[in-house]
BAGU-695793 format. One record per residue: residue in three letters; x, y, z of N, C-alpha, C in turn. Coordinates in steps of 0.02 Angstrom, whole numbers, plus 50000, padded with zeros to 5 digits. Layout:
<sites>
SITE res nxx nyy nzz caxx cayy cazz cxx cyy czz
SITE ALA X Y Z X Y Z X Y Z
...
</sites>
This chain:
<sites>
SITE res nxx nyy nzz caxx cayy cazz cxx cyy czz
SITE MET 64610 47445 47556 64601 47362 47547 64542 47347 47573
SITE ILE 64530 47293 47536 64453 47251 47550 64485 47231 47646
SITE GLU 64526 47207 47655 64559 47165 47723 64553 47239 47774
SITE ASP 64571 47286 47753 64573 47339 47804 64509 47359 47833
SITE ALA 64471 47363 47770 64396 47396 47771 64356 47333 47830
SITE GLU 64379 47271 47823 64345 47235 47850 64369 47241 47932
SITE GLN 64422 47253 47949 64449 47256 48013 64421 47317 48048
SITE ALA 64405 47375 48000 64401 47443 48022 64317 47438 48052
SITE ASP 64275 47392 48015 64199 47411 48046 64180 47333 48066
SITE GLY 64225 47288 48073 64199 47234 48106 64155 47169 48065
SITE ARG 64148 47199 47993 64101 47161 47964 64153 47112 47916
SITE ASN 64113 47060 47889 64150 47025 47843 64122 47044 47778
SITE TRP 64168 47082 47731 64162 47099 47648 64105 47056 47631
SITE LYS 64120 46999 47623 64085 46950 47584 64014 46940 47616
SITE ASP 64000 46948 47674 63931 46940 47680 63891 46991 47661
SITE THR 63925 47048 47647 63879 47110 47619 63864 47108 47555
SITE GLN 63895 47066 47522 63868 47058 47453 63814 47014 47435
SITE PRO 63773 47030 47373 63715 47010 47372 63716 46930 47344
SITE VAL 63665 46887 47365 63670 46819 47352 63628 46810 47281
SITE THR 63642 46783 47226 63616 46776 47160 63590 46701 47160
SITE GLY 63529 46692 47126 63507 46628 47101 63443 46624 47157
SITE ASN 63420 46578 47163 63358 46569 47198 63375 46535 47254
SITE ASP 63425 46546 47303 63428 46515 47370 63424 46569 47414
SITE ARG 63390 46632 47405 63365 46668 47446 63307 46710 47408
SITE PRO 63248 46701 47448 63189 46752 47408 63212 46831 47405
SITE LEU 63190 46855 47337 63193 46921 47325 63148 46955 47363
SITE ALA 63187 46998 47416 63145 47063 47462 63076 47103 47429
SITE PRO 63028 47102 47460 62983 47156 47426 63013 47211 47436
SITE ALA 63025 47246 47377 63035 47316 47354 63029 47342 47285
SITE LEU 63051 47402 47280 63055 47433 47223 63135 47426 47200
SITE TYR 63150 47395 47150 63224 47386 47135 63233 47433 47069
SITE ILE 63271 47487 47060 63296 47522 47026 63362 47498 46978
SITE VAL 63347 47456 46920 63399 47433 46897 63423 47463 46847
SITE ALA 63493 47466 46832 63527 47489 46780 63533 47437 46727
SITE THR 63519 47449 46675 63530 47399 46604 63576 47440 46549
SITE PRO 63613 47403 46514 63670 47422 46466 63639 47480 46421
SITE ILE 63698 47521 46411 63696 47578 46367 63699 47562 46298
SITE GLY 63728 47508 46286 63756 47488 46220 63757 47410 46225
SITE ASN 63817 47419 46263 63854 47343 46246 63812 47295 46298
SITE LEU 63781 47228 46277 63745 47210 46335 63789 47153 46383
SITE GLY 63854 47145 46361 63907 47145 46418 63917 47179 46477
SITE ASP 63875 47237 46487 63884 47269 46528 63836 47268 46585
SITE ILE 63794 47220 46573 63728 47213 46628 63759 47172 46687
SITE THR 63749 47189 46748 63780 47152 46795 63729 47071 46814
SITE LEU 63763 47059 46854 63741 46982 46867 63691 46993 46927
SITE ARG 63690 47031 46957 63633 47070 47006 63570 47081 46975
SITE ALA 63598 47125 46919 63529 47151 46882 63489 47094 46845
SITE LEU 63537 47055 46814 63487 46996 46788 63456 46947 46839
SITE ASP 63484 46943 46891 63446 46896 46943 63385 46939 46968
SITE VAL 63395 47003 46989 63322 47049 46996 63274 47033 46943
SITE LEU 63297 47043 46874 63251 47034 46826 63220 46980 46825
SITE ARG 63244 46932 46830 63217 46866 46832 63175 46844 46894
SITE ARG 63195 46870 46933 63136 46856 47006 63094 46911 47037
SITE ALA 63102 46954 46999 63050 47004 47012 62973 46997 46991
SITE ASP 62907 47013 47016 62855 46994 46990 62837 47030 46933
SITE ARG 62848 47095 46908 62839 47127 46857 62919 47186 46850
SITE ILE 62903 47192 46788 62971 47253 46759 62927 47300 46738
SITE ALA 62952 47353 46761 62902 47424 46746 62950 47444 46687
SITE CYS 62942 47463 46621 62976 47492 46576 62957 47561 46544
SITE GLU 63017 47583 46522 63004 47646 46482 62976 47637 46437
SITE ASP 63001 47595 46394 62969 47548 46327 62981 47476 46339
SITE THR 62917 47440 46327 62920 47363 46350 62948 47334 46283
SITE ARG 62938 47375 46227 62975 47341 46161 63048 47333 46174
SITE GLN 63072 47394 46194 63151 47386 46201 63172 47351 46255
SITE THR 63136 47350 46315 63161 47315 46354 63156 47223 46352
SITE GLN 63105 47216 46302 63075 47144 46289 63153 47122 46237
SITE LYS 63171 47153 46209 63239 47139 46176 63307 47117 46224
SITE LEU 63308 47145 46267 63361 47138 46321 63328 47066 46363
SITE LEU 63276 47068 46384 63248 47012 46412 63252 46939 46378
SITE ASN 63231 46937 46308 63232 46881 46266 63309 46867 46247
SITE HIS 63370 46913 46251 63434 46885 46257 63458 46857 46300
SITE PHE 63436 46878 46350 63459 46834 46429 63401 46783 46448
SITE ASP 63360 46780 46400 63299 46712 46415 63269 46717 46493
SITE ILE 63245 46784 46496 63196 46805 46556 63116 46810 46532
SITE ALA 63080 46784 46565 63010 46787 46559 62964 46840 46606
SITE THR 62995 46866 46639 62956 46910 46689 62922 46949 46657
SITE PRO 62858 46973 46677 62799 47004 46647 62818 47083 46631
SITE THR 62807 47141 46607 62820 47191 46603 62759 47234 46589
SITE VAL 62772 47306 46608 62716 47344 46609 62750 47405 46586
SITE SER 62708 47457 46556 62747 47523 46531 62744 47570 46596
SITE CYS 62804 47601 46599 62797 47662 46645 62850 47717 46633
SITE HIS 62823 47760 46580 62866 47809 46531 62841 47887 46552
SITE GLU 62862 47924 46522 62856 47991 46539 62789 48022 46544
SITE HIS 62743 47994 46500 62680 48007 46493 62622 47980 46536
SITE ASN 62651 47922 46566 62600 47884 46611 62631 47868 46674
SITE GLU 62686 47882 46695 62730 47884 46752 62683 47889 46815
SITE ARG 62660 47954 46815 62617 47959 46878 62554 47925 46898
SITE GLN 62531 47908 46840 62459 47880 46844 62487 47811 46856
SITE ARG 62532 47772 46830 62572 47714 46840 62588 47703 46905
SITE ALA 62599 47757 46943 62654 47736 47012 62599 47734 47065
SITE THR 62531 47753 47043 62479 47738 47095 62472 47658 47097
SITE GLU 62458 47633 47043 62451 47559 47034 62510 47513 47063
SITE LEU 62573 47530 47054 62633 47507 47064 62646 47512 47134
SITE VAL 62633 47574 47149 62646 47577 47250 62589 47540 47282
SITE GLU 62544 47520 47248 62490 47485 47289 62521 47412 47291
SITE ALA 62540 47375 47226 62558 47318 47220 62638 47307 47280
SITE LEU 62667 47361 47271 62724 47361 47320 62706 47355 47402
SITE LYS 62656 47401 47412 62621 47389 47482 62599 47319 47502
SITE ALA 62567 47297 47449 62555 47230 47465 62614 47172 47461
SITE GLY 62678 47178 47468 62720 47140 47451 62750 47133 47381
SITE GLY 62737 47161 47339 62756 47154 47266 62833 47157 47270
SITE ARG 62851 47138 47201 62937 47160 47195 62938 47166 47128
SITE ILE 62942 47238 47119 62958 47275 47041 63012 47286 47023
SITE ALA 63032 47283 46968 63100 47297 46958 63077 47350 46900
SITE LEU 63125 47421 46897 63096 47474 46857 63154 47482 46820
SITE VAL 63150 47482 46760 63217 47496 46705 63192 47554 46653
SITE SER 63243 47582 46625 63238 47636 46572 63260 47607 46508
SITE ASP 63258 47632 46454 63288 47590 46391 63361 47581 46392
SITE ALA 63389 47634 46420 63469 47609 46438 63480 47654 46488
SITE GLY 63532 47627 46537 63573 47669 46590 63525 47666 46649
SITE MET 63535 47708 46684 63515 47700 46753 63445 47750 46770
SITE PRO 63383 47716 46789 63320 47755 46772 63318 47812 46821
SITE GLY 63283 47864 46793 63287 47923 46839 63337 47981 46824
SITE ILE 63386 47945 46771 63438 48002 46740 63414 48023 46703
SITE SER 63387 48072 46684 63364 48101 46614 63313 48041 46583
SITE ASP 63286 48004 46625 63234 47960 46595 63183 47946 46674
SITE PRO 63125 47921 46641 63064 47913 46700 63090 47873 46747
SITE GLY 63075 47874 46804 63085 47828 46860 63073 47877 46939
SITE GLY 63104 47929 46928 63106 47966 46992 63041 47979 47027
SITE TRP 62991 47998 46979 62916 48008 47025 62902 47935 47065
SITE LEU 62911 47881 47028 62889 47809 47056 62935 47802 47113
SITE ALA 62999 47826 47115 63041 47803 47178 63011 47850 47227
SITE ALA 62996 47913 47231 62973 47963 47283 62919 47930 47292
SITE GLU 62856 47913 47252 62804 47893 47283 62819 47822 47328
SITE ALA 62863 47784 47302 62874 47728 47349 62887 47729 47410
SITE ILE 62952 47781 47417 62964 47813 47474 62922 47845 47526
SITE ALA 62875 47871 47494 62828 47903 47537 62773 47866 47567
SITE ALA 62756 47797 47517 62719 47736 47555 62765 47683 47592
SITE GLY 62820 47711 47616 62854 47665 47662 62887 47599 47624
SITE VAL 62897 47606 47555 62908 47551 47533 62986 47548 47518
SITE PRO 63023 47502 47515 63092 47497 47514 63111 47510 47446
SITE VAL 63160 47547 47434 63185 47580 47354 63249 47550 47357
SITE ILE 63273 47495 47309 63347 47476 47314 63388 47490 47242
SITE PRO 63428 47528 47242 63458 47540 47182 63504 47474 47157
SITE ILE 63495 47459 47090 63545 47415 47068 63593 47441 47030
SITE PRO 63648 47454 47036 63708 47507 47012 63725 47463 46943
SITE GLY 63741 47508 46888 63772 47482 46833 63792 47528 46766
SITE ALA 63784 47516 46713 63802 47570 46665 63770 47647 46673
SITE ASN 63803 47698 46644 63770 47767 46655 63823 47807 46599
SITE ALA 63790 47841 46549 63833 47866 46500 63858 47932 46524
SITE ALA 63826 47965 46578 63855 48031 46598 63913 48013 46637
SITE LEU 63927 47959 46682 63987 47941 46714 64040 47916 46678
SITE SER 64030 47872 46630 64070 47851 46578 64091 47898 46534
SITE ALA 64062 47945 46515 64098 48012 46468 64144 48033 46517
SITE LEU 64131 48055 46589 64165 48093 46625 64220 48084 46649
SITE VAL 64221 47992 46664 64300 47969 46687 64346 47956 46623
SITE GLY 64317 47969 46556 64356 47946 46496 64377 48022 46467
SITE SER 64339 48084 46499 64357 48144 46475 64443 48178 46490
SITE GLY 64455 48153 46536 64526 48179 46564 64509 48237 46593
SITE LEU 64454 48274 46615 64432 48317 46650 64428 48308 46717
SITE PRO 64430 48360 46776 64423 48332 46841 64361 48310 46855
SITE THR 64371 48257 46898 64306 48218 46935 64297 48232 46997
SITE ASP 64325 48261 47039 64322 48275 47109 64248 48309 47121
SITE GLU 64240 48355 47078 64182 48384 47075 64143 48394 47018
SITE PHE 64080 48381 46991 64065 48395 46938 63973 48398 46947
SITE HIS 63943 48432 46910 63893 48450 46889 63841 48422 46828
SITE PHE 63798 48372 46844 63775 48337 46798 63707 48395 46777
SITE ILE 63701 48411 46705 63644 48448 46697 63591 48413 46661
SITE GLY 63608 48356 46613 63577 48328 46570 63559 48365 46498
SITE PHE 63490 48361 46491 63485 48402 46414 63471 48461 46429
SITE LEU 63490 48510 46394 63485 48578 46395 63407 48593 46354
SITE PRO 63377 48646 46363 63306 48647 46331 63317 48662 46265
SITE GLU 63273 48631 46233 63292 48625 46143 63272 48706 46111
SITE LYS 63235 48736 46131 63245 48822 46112 63295 48860 46115
SITE ALA 63307 48883 46079 63372 48924 46069 63398 48974 46127
SITE GLY 63329 49026 46135 63328 49073 46179 63344 49031 46244
SITE ALA 63305 48983 46263 63309 48962 46337 63357 48906 46342
SITE ARG 63393 48894 46284 63459 48863 46299 63532 48907 46312
SITE ARG 63507 48962 46280 63573 49024 46301 63557 49037 46376
SITE THR 63506 49053 46390 63478 49067 46442 63523 49035 46504
SITE ARG 63511 48969 46495 63529 48908 46556 63602 48911 46542
SITE LEU 63634 48913 46485 63719 48923 46490 63734 48985 46516
SITE GLU 63690 49029 46506 63726 49106 46535 63731 49098 46620
SITE GLU 63678 49067 46636 63672 49046 46711 63722 49024 46734
SITE LEU 63742 48955 46683 63795 48914 46723 63858 48944 46722
SITE ALA 63855 48984 46672 63931 49021 46659 63934 49060 46723
SITE GLU 63899 49106 46737 63890 49132 46807 63901 49106 46873
SITE LYS 63869 49049 46888 63869 49011 46931 63929 48955 46946
SITE ASN 63967 48956 46880 64020 48898 46895 64076 48914 46841
SITE ALA 64101 48989 46842 64144 48999 46804 64209 48977 46822
SITE ALA 64218 48964 46896 64287 48922 46908 64267 48864 46956
SITE GLY 64207 48809 46931 64197 48773 46974 64205 48719 46946
SITE SER 64143 48668 46959 64144 48599 46939 64130 48587 46870
SITE THR 64162 48524 46844 64157 48496 46786 64076 48490 46760
SITE LEU 64056 48498 46691 63990 48508 46677 63982 48448 46627
SITE VAL 63915 48408 46645 63918 48358 46596 63841 48371 46571
SITE PHE 63835 48357 46497 63765 48377 46467 63760 48311 46424
SITE TYR 63689 48288 46404 63665 48237 46369 63642 48285 46303
SITE GLU 63654 48268 46238 63624 48306 46184 63612 48254 46130
SITE ALA 63547 48286 46100 63528 48238 46040 63574 48265 45974
SITE PRO 63578 48215 45933 63622 48222 45871 63609 48283 45844
SITE HIS 63546 48304 45817 63533 48346 45777 63528 48424 45805
SITE ARG 63547 48436 45886 63556 48488 45911 63625 48495 45933
SITE LEU 63669 48442 45911 63736 48457 45926 63769 48528 45912
SITE LEU 63774 48534 45854 63806 48598 45819 63797 48665 45853
SITE ASP 63709 48666 45869 63694 48723 45885 63706 48741 45955
SITE THR 63723 48688 45998 63729 48680 46073 63796 48697 46079
SITE LEU 63838 48673 46030 63917 48684 46024 63920 48769 46016
SITE LYS 63889 48794 45982 63896 48862 45960 63874 48900 46025
SITE ASP 63817 48877 46041 63792 48919 46112 63832 48908 46157
SITE MET 63873 48857 46167 63923 48846 46224 63980 48886 46220
SITE GLN 63986 48889 46160 64057 48936 46141 64051 48997 46158
SITE ARG 63977 49029 46148 63956 49094 46170 63961 49112 46227
SITE GLU 63928 49066 46257 63906 49084 46334 63960 49066 46375
SITE LEU 63994 48993 46363 64039 48972 46422 64121 49005 46408
SITE GLY 64124 49005 46326 64200 49041 46311 64232 48983 46272
SITE GLY 64244 49005 46211 64272 48952 46153 64336 48927 46176
SITE ASP 64375 48946 46231 64444 48925 46256 64421 48866 46319
SITE ARG 64360 48850 46332 64352 48810 46381 64355 48734 46356
SITE VAL 64394 48701 46400 64420 48626 46368 64347 48576 46374
SITE ALA 64345 48549 46323 64282 48483 46319 64282 48430 46297
SITE THR 64237 48376 46295 64254 48330 46266 64186 48304 46256
SITE ILE 64167 48267 46183 64118 48258 46153 64123 48171 46140
SITE ALA 64089 48137 46191 64085 48063 46184 64027 48045 46145
SITE ARG 64032 47996 46100 63989 47974 46059 63969 47900 46055
SITE GLU 63906 47867 46064 63894 47813 46056 63948 47764 46103
SITE LEU 63935 47787 46158 63973 47757 46217 63952 47671 46212
SITE THR 64010 47629 46211 64002 47555 46240 63986 47520 46159
SITE LYS 63971 47565 46119 63935 47526 46042 63989 47523 46006
SITE ARG 63977 47499 45941 64020 47493 45895 64060 47545 45874
SITE PHE 64023 47592 45860 64058 47663 45840 64075 47727 45891
SITE GLU 64091 47698 45943 64108 47733 46010 64166 47774 45985
SITE SER 64151 47839 46007 64226 47879 45984 64227 47948 46042
SITE SER 64270 47971 46046 64273 48031 46081 64316 48085 46060
SITE ASP 64301 48148 46062 64327 48216 46037 64357 48246 46089
SITE PHE 64410 48294 46090 64446 48315 46139 64459 48369 46110
SITE GLY 64457 48436 46148 64477 48503 46122 64446 48556 46167
SITE THR 64450 48623 46132 64422 48678 46172 64354 48692 46128
SITE LEU 64306 48714 46161 64233 48724 46123 64242 48744 46070
SITE SER 64283 48783 46037 64293 48831 45977 64317 48774 45929
SITE GLU 64367 48738 45944 64384 48684 45904 64350 48638 45895
SITE LEU 64303 48601 45942 64259 48542 45928 64197 48577 45881
SITE CYS 64175 48631 45892 64130 48673 45860 64144 48680 45788
SITE ALA 64200 48696 45767 64237 48691 45705 64224 48627 45669
SITE ARG 64253 48575 45713 64244 48503 45691 64178 48471 45685
SITE ALA 64158 48497 45722 64078 48475 45698 64051 48502 45642
SITE GLU 64065 48562 45627 64034 48596 45564 64066 48553 45497
SITE SER 64120 48520 45507 64151 48488 45446 64156 48418 45458
SITE ASP 64135 48383 45502 64126 48309 45516 64052 48297 45522
SITE ALA 64014 48271 45481 63950 48251 45492 63943 48196 45549
SITE ASP 63977 48155 45544 63983 48093 45578 63979 48105 45675
SITE MET 63999 48175 45681 63996 48194 45749 63935 48201 45778
SITE SER 63888 48204 45722 63822 48230 45737 63780 48161 45735
SITE ARG 63801 48109 45755 63757 48052 45742 63765 47990 45812
SITE GLY 63716 47964 45831 63717 47933 45895 63691 47966 45950
SITE GLU 63706 47939 46005 63702 47966 46065 63764 48010 46105
SITE ILE 63753 48052 46125 63795 48107 46138 63807 48129 46206
SITE VAL 63848 48140 46231 63882 48164 46301 63932 48218 46290
SITE ILE 63919 48276 46322 63974 48322 46324 63986 48353 46387
SITE VAL 64054 48340 46390 64090 48356 46461 64132 48416 46457
SITE VAL 64125 48470 46496 64152 48539 46477 64174 48553 46547
SITE ALA 64244 48588 46536 64286 48585 46608 64251 48643 46634
SITE GLY 64258 48649 46712 64215 48723 46750 64264 48778 46743
SITE PHE 64312 48777 46702 64347 48832 46702 64374 48847 46641
SITE ALA 64375 48911 46606 64406 48931 46543 64464 48917 46538
SITE GLY 64510 48862 46530 64591 48855 46543 64597 48820 46478
SITE SER 64662 48818 46467 64689 48778 46410 64688 48699 46412
SITE LEU 64696 48670 46371 64723 48598 46375 64778 48585 46436
SITE GLN 64835 48628 46420 64900 48610 46465 64876 48635 46539
SITE GLU 64828 48678 46550 64800 48687 46618 64764 48629 46642
SITE SER 64726 48593 46607 64676 48531 46620 64722 48473 46624
SITE PHE 64779 48481 46584 64827 48427 46595 64855 48416 46669
SITE ALA 64888 48489 46670 64921 48498 46733 64888 48471 46805
SITE MET 64807 48503 46789 64772 48489 46847 64760 48414 46864
SITE ASN 64764 48370 46811 64748 48296 46809 64820 48259 46816
SITE VAL 64871 48284 46815 64925 48270 46843 64930 48264 46915
SITE ASP 64907 48316 46942 64915 48327 47017 64859 48272 47053
SITE GLN 64813 48261 47018 64766 48214 47040 64798 48137 47039
SITE VAL 64822 48139 46977 64867 48063 46985 64918 48053 47033
SITE LEU 64955 48110 47042 65008 48097 47081 64978 48097 47164
SITE ARG 64932 48153 47191 64923 48142 47253 64884 48072 47256
SITE ALA 64858 48037 47211 64827 47967 47229 64882 47920 47238
SITE LEU 64934 47928 47190 65002 47885 47201 65030 47884 47260
SITE LEU 65031 47958 47262 65092 47971 47339 65047 47941 47397
SITE GLU 64982 47925 47406 64955 47900 47457 64982 47826 47474
SITE ASP 65016 47795 47438 65050 47721 47449 65116 47717 47431
SITE LEU 65141 47774 47396 65212 47769 47350 65249 47829 47375
SITE SER 65313 47820 47364 65368 47878 47359 65357 47907 47319
SITE PRO 65395 47982 47311 65382 48019 47261 65416 47988 47190
SITE SER 65474 47967 47206 65497 47921 47158 65460 47882 47125
SITE GLN 65435 47833 47151 65382 47779 47135 65326 47803 47107
SITE ALA 65303 47860 47132 65243 47888 47103 65247 47937 47036
SITE ALA 65302 47972 47035 65326 47986 46966 65339 47943 46906
SITE LYS 65365 47892 46914 65386 47842 46873 65318 47807 46851
SITE ILE 65266 47796 46891 65205 47761 46873 65160 47822 46826
SITE ALA 65159 47884 46840 65132 47929 46822 65160 47933 46751
SITE ALA 65225 47932 46742 65248 47963 46678 65227 47896 46630
SITE ARG 65224 47833 46646 65199 47799 46605 65119 47796 46579
SITE LEU 65087 47809 46627 65008 47821 46629 64990 47893 46578
SITE MET 65045 47934 46595 65024 48005 46552 65069 48031 46491
SITE ASN 65114 47978 46485 65166 47984 46423 65196 48056 46429
SITE ALA 65232 48069 46497 65278 48126 46512 65326 48110 46551
SITE LYS 65364 48158 46538 65434 48163 46576 65435 48150 46656
SITE ARG 65481 48094 46664 65483 48065 46733 65520 48117 46790
SITE SER 65571 48157 46752 65597 48211 46782 65547 48270 46806
SITE GLU 65516 48291 46761 65459 48339 46789 65413 48318 46833
SITE LEU 65386 48255 46828 65338 48229 46869 65375 48220 46949
SITE TYR 65437 48205 46935 65460 48193 47009 65466 48263 47049
SITE ASP 65488 48296 47017 65485 48378 47053 65430 48396 47069
SITE ARG 65367 48394 47044 65297 48395 47063 65276 48348 47115
SITE ALA 65292 48293 47125 65275 48242 47175 65302 48262 47229
SITE MET 65366 48284 47236 65413 48309 47281 65377 48359 47315
SITE GLU 65358 48409 47268 65310 48477 47297 65247 48457 47333
SITE LEU 65201 48406 47289 65159 48374 47332 65164 48348 47393
SITE ALA 65220 48311 47399 65238 48265 47470 65265 48328 47519
SITE GLY 65278 48374 47501 65297 48412 47551 65380 48409 47570
SITE LYS 65408 48387 47514 65469 48379 47517 65531 48428 47475
SITE LYS 65499 48471 47462 65525 48538 47414 65497 48614 47415
</sites>
């Protein structure tokens, strides 16, 4: 509870919140600003405030960012900062930051630095003693992960696998060896490589490993497909729509069945509910959430609570 947190650390939670508008100057710093991954409604008030009051906005693609700025009537000047010029541009931007500049960094969508330019500039700013302030927001990897139904307590973000088949298989083989019974794996993939990647995953990670393909998150044709890698591979071969749009693949960190994965998630839900509720109440709520039998969940809740 927020009230409990206030009492625990002696702070007023409200005082830690950013002030929006022009009643407080924007502090000199590099602001790493997350932008929507599709739905413009996912922009935060804080992000808009920073974008409006920054001296400049460093963009992966100025044309793409300008669409966002025009939509929200933001007139801040932009400058390019993409994978081909980031190191060169970083020198210029860091000098401006050292002189007291306020620069916002954005990518085309999502959080800069996550499979997008931005990491080099942030590192150079830190090395120069410049404050680097993240402005949280939409992220495709986390959105796909929490919507996958797979364990979220420990996960490994891989990003894009190598384009060439041999290198891709080698990377997947390494992941299979290091993560045979470990954390959930999260990948980005291009539409035209989806089927080949699923085939390689099936081969190297195991066809019975549970996975989710999340496509076009937050956009009009958003969809998610669930199943084993073998099932998803077969589905992708027969359904061309699965190979369209922006794609996130979430793969279980163990070669288990859908039932095993579901059981694991039941435990996660029950443990969370048992922190504040009795086994009976926890089972009742979990049954509604997961469309399961209350009696079975009650028995498991009693076990987790150490009462059986």
